C-alpha positions in Angstrom: 4.5 9.0 16.4 1.7 7.5 14.4 2.3 3.9 13.3 0.8 2.7 10.0 0.7 -0.9 8.8 0.5 -1.4 5.1 -0.6 -4.9 3.9 -0.2 -5.0 0.1 1.2 -7.9 -2.0 2.1 -5.7 -5.0 5.6 -4.3 -4.3 5.1 -1.6 -6.9 2.3 -0.2 -4.7 3.7 -1.1 -1.3 7.2 0.4 -1.6 6.1 3.9 -2.8 3.5 4.1 0.0 6.1 3.1 2.6 8.6 5.6 1.1 6.1 8.5 1.0 4.6 7.9 4.5 8.0 7.5 6.1 9.1 10.7 4.4 6.0 12.5 5.9 7.2 11.3 9.4 5.1 8.2 10.0 6.4 5.0 11.5 5.5 2.5 8.8 5.5 -1.3 8.8 4.7 -3.3 5.7 3.6 -6.9 4.9 3.0 -8.7 1.6 0.6 -11.4 3.0 -2.3 -11.6 5.3 -0.3 -13.8 7.7 2.6 -11.3 7.8 0.1 -8.5 8.4 -1.5 -10.2 11.3 1.8 -11.0 12.9 2.9 -7.3 12.6 -0.4 -6.1 13.9 -0.4 -8.4 17.0 3.0 -7.0 18.0 0.9 -3.9 18.9 1.1 -0.2 18.6 -0.5 0.1 15.1 -2.7 3.3 14.7 -3.9 2.7 11.1 -4.0 -0.2 8.7 -3.9 0.3 4.9 -5.2 -3.1 3.7 -5.4 -4.6 0.2 -8.3 -7.1 -0.3 -6.6 -9.5 -2.7 -3.7 -11.1 -0.8 -2.0 -14.4 -1.0 -2.7 -16.7 2.0 -5.7 -15.4 3.7 -7.3 -12.4 2.0 -7.8 -8.8 3.2 -11.4 -9.5 4.3 -10.2 -12.4 6.6 -7.4 -10.2 8.0 -9.9 -7.4 8.6 -12.1 -9.8 10.6 -9.1 -11.0 12.6 -8.0 -7.4 13.4 -11.6 -6.5 14.5 -11.5 -9.4 17.0 -8.7 -7.5 18.8 -9.1 -3.8 18.0 -11.1 -0.9 16.7 -8.1 0.6 14.8 -9.1 2.4 11.6 -8.7 0.2 8.5 -8.7 1.6 5.0 
């Protein structure tokens, strides 16, 4: 099963994405901050990251750099 990580601080965007992707059969994890997103990503098994740029803590650009240090997973 494809695993998707959504990193989005706005719950009004995050929750519908989680709902719809789960309904379509994807395994979805969600985080509201860059730190949470990195923690979930490092647990492994993520196939795709949907990433917001404006996040509390460290922003999406910083998270993207950290992910790129470890992986070539697609990031949208």
